[in-house]
N, C-alpha and C positions, 0 to 999 in steps of 0.2 A: 584601427589599430593601435596608431601612436597614444590615442588617451588611455586605452587600456592600460599599456607600458607602463605611464608613465602613474597610474592607477595603485596598479601593484607595484610599482618598487616602493609609493611611498607607503602603502600600506592600508590604505585608506582614499574614500571615494570624496569629492569635491564636496556635497553636502556635509560630509566628515570631520575633515579636516580643521574646524575651529572647535571641537569636542574636546573634552580632556579621554586621553585612555582610560585602558580599561586599570582598575586596580588588581593586586595579587590578588585576595578572594575572588575578584570577577571573574580571572582568570583559572584558578584550582578546584573551584567548586564548580563550573558547566565545563571542565576539562574531563572532570573525576566524573559526573554524570552521563557526558559524551564517550567516554570509556566503557563504564558501563551498558550504555545501549548499544554500540559498538559489537560487544562482546555478546549480550544475548542476541543480535543479529543475527552473528555469525554462528555461533552454535544454533539456534534454531531453524533455522534457513538452509544448514548443510544437513540438520537432523532429518528435516523433512525430505529434502532432495533424497538422501541417504534410503530413509526406510521404503520410501516409494521405490527406485531403484531396486533393492533388496529383498522385497517382498512381494511376490509375484501375484497375491489377492488383490494388493493394492494397483501394481502397476496396471492391471488388466484393465481398472475403473477406466473410463474418457474422462472422468471429471477431474481427475488426479492428474491430469496435463495442464490444468488451470493451474493448478496448488506447485508443479514445478516449473512452471512460467512466472507464478508470483513471486517464490523464492527465488528463483534466477536473479529476477528483477530487484527484491531487497537485497540479496546477496551482495550484487554489482553496485549498487547503490550504497552498502557499506563498506568496498572497499574501492571502488573511485571517486567516490564522492567525502562519502563520511572520515576517514584516515587523512583526507588532506586538509579537511576541517579542521580536525583534532590539533593536527600538525602547526596549522597558520593559527590556530586560537592560543597554541604553548608561546609560539616562536613573537605571539601578538603583533603579527604581520602578516604578508604572503610572498613565502619566499621560493615560489618555484615560477614565477616567471608568468608572463602573457599569455603564451601559447596554452599553456596548461591550465590558465586561467577562466581562457576559452572553451576549452577541452571540458571542465569540470562544471562548469554552466551548462556544457549542452547534453551532457551526461546527466548530471539533477535536474533539469526539467525532461531529459527523456524517461527515466524510469520512473518518478513521479507519476508520469503520464500513461505509462504503460503500467505501473502499479494500479493505479484505478480506474483506468479500463478491466482491466482484468478482472478487478474486483464487482464490477458491474458483470462481466459475463459470470463470473459465480454465481451471484442471487439469480441469473435468467436461468441458468442451469438448475437451480435448486425451486425456482416457481414452476418449470415442467414438471419435475420430477415427485413436485410435494401435488401441484393443483393439477395438473394435467399427466397422469403417472401414463396412461396407455397409450402418448403419443410421446413418449420423450424418447424413448427406444430409436422413432424415426427422425428426431429433430436434432438431438445432440447428439452429434453422430463423431465420430475419430475425424471425420474431412473438416467437419463444420466447426469442430475446435479447434483445429491448427488452422482453420482462413480467419478465425477469428482472433487469434494468438495474433498473426504473420499481420492484420490488419491493426492491431493495437501497437505493433512497433511501429511498423511503415505511420500512422498518425504522430506517436509521439517523436519518431526521429524529425518529419515535417516542421513543429513546433519545436524542437530542439535546437535547429540548427538556424531558423531564422535571427534568431540576437546574434548569434554569431558571426554570419554571413553579414548583417548591417551594422557590425563593431559596436553592438550599443552595451555590452561587456564591460563591467570593471570588477574590482572585488570589495564588499560591502564588508566593511571594519566590523560592525552591530552585526550582522547576520551571519559573520564569521564563511561566508563562502563567496563566491563569484557567481553577480547579478547582472540583471539590465539595471543600466544608470538611466531609473525615471525621470529625474527629472532633467538630463541634458537630452534626452529623445523623446519625450511625451510628445514633441510635436511632428516626429520623423517617424512616423507611423506603430510607435511604440501603443499609443491607445489601442488603435486598431487591433493591433496586438493578442492584448492583454484582454482585450473584451472576447474576442474570437474564442482564443483560446479559454478565457472565464467559462462561457459556454459548452463549446466543443468538447475540453477534457477536464472539466469539474461540474457545472453543472448539469449536461445531459448525462452524466454516470452516474449522479447524484438522485437524478429523479428515478431513473430504472433501479438503482439500488433501494429507493425508498420504497417505490411500486412494488416491487418484486417481495420484498421481506415483509409487505405489511399486506400484501395478499395472502403470503404462506401465514401472516401470522391469523388472517382470518379463516382461513381452511383448517389450521389447528384448532383453531374457537369450535368452527362448526364441526368437525370430528369430534370434538370432545361432548361438543351438546346434543350427539344425536345418540350418545351410549344415556341410556336413563340412569337419571342418578345412584336408585337405588343398586346399582350395576356395574356402578366406578368405584373400584374401592383405592384405599390410601396412597397406593404407590402408583396409582394413574392419574390420581389428580395431581399428587407431586412431581411425575412425569411431564403432565399438562403445564403447569407452574414454569417449570426447569426449559421445556421448549422453550417457553414465552418469554424468560429471562433470558435465555441465549440469544434468541434475536433482538433483545432490544440492547443488550454488549455490542453484537455485531453495526448495530447504525450509530449509536452512541460513539465504540470507537473508531467508527469510521469518521463522523463529522469533527472528534474530540484531534483525531491527527491528521486532515486533510485541509476541515476548513480556515483556520487559522493559516496555512501558508497559502492560500488561496485568495482568503478576504482582503490579505494586507498587499497581497501584489496590487487588489484593484484599487485599495485605501491609498499605497503610494504615488499611481499613477492620475489619481482625481486630486488627489490633495496636496501632493508633494512628500517627499522622504522624510523633511525633516518635522512633518507632523505626526509621526510615528514615535511613539517612544524608542528606545533604545533596547529596552529588556521586551517587548514584545516585537521586536525584529528579531530578536536573539530564539525569543520561545515560539516563536512560526517556526521556522525551520528545525527546533529539536523534538518539537509534538512530529512534525512528518518523519523526522527520524525514527520517534517512537515508533510510527504506523511500521517502519521495518522489522524493525523486534515482534512488534506484539500479531504480526500476520500468521506467521508460522504457527503462534501456539494457541487463536484463534479458530483458525480455518486447518490445522494440521493438529499438534501434538494433544489438545484436548480432545479431539476424536478417539471413541472407544478403539476402532479397529488400528487407529495409530499407534496407540497404545501397548494394543497385544503386539502389533511389530517388532517394537523396541523391544519387549520383553523376549522375545522370542530373538531377536537377533542378539541382544546381550547372553541370554541362557543360552545360544546355540542351539534353539528347541529344533526339530525338524517343520523346515518349511509346509506350508498348505498349498499347494497346486491349485493352479484355476482350473475349472471346469471346460471342458473342450467348450461349452456351449457357449453364446453370447448371451445372456441373461440379464433381466432388469434389475434382479438383486445383486447381478456384481455390478451393473453397468447403474448402481444407482447415483443419485446427484452428489455431490460432496455436502451439500446443505440439508441432505436427506440425514447425515451424520453428523451434521455440526451439531457441537455442544457445549458448555461449559463444564459439562458434568456428566460427557457421553452417553447425550438422549439423544435417542435415533427420533427426527420428524417422519413420521407416517405420512404416507400418501393419501390423500382422498379420492 
């Protein structure tokens, strides 16, 4: 751990020691962007959690357990990782000492992995609700949901602790976060670690997300094609288009936010840290942070049932209490209500 302590005191790692420091503009502009991302993440995730806990009709839906987990993960990332990054960016060095550097690195990897696995589970939830609606209620049960969430946290914990246990962590000046010193430890198991982590924590969830959403997209198209053209109203056509657009937004945002962070790690371990431009280092982390801010809007606030819950809570209207029976209408998947414009996906 001595190397980590030396690196955090100097504010840079070994690969950055010969480079120029940031300009004033290079500090102010990223700091303002990070403050905006941090505020959106705090507001959005707190709003989603509050709406679910205070609205019985949302609280009884099994799929919303995934949303609470996603929001809690993103909220902890904002408070435990992003805030430290903001302070170190403004200070232009790492001011918290080596122990918090190790902790921040572990938290960063842990929360990102849990977030990606949770997004994959949300896509699986939507796949069964839309493609296999008759099997959904027997497969996506509260018990299965909680087991999946526990697994995500356990897998994230294992991959997050390995770099700290082996002492691979330093403060990356240009990424503005504590991370693995890829240049120094690429031959000490870090290469194996990053390959396994890339496959298990990014590539596999990505394949699940793409497969599930493509199957949902095909189901929506097939459902639309089953209705004769003369019977399809203009509203129905517009709704079908908006559903497909919503699915496209989910996939594109997922790749934009998670892709750069994971790909740059593979880049560093294979080609060396010096081969990666400084601005790409910073951008990769910022895109991952943007995911924390956009997830609550895409998966929660843009849903029509969440908007109704917010209106009811703000206006203090009488709550609609859940029905005593556990029907699939109430237990419907999050993806069956996912949209950018409040469009509901129709099971086929």
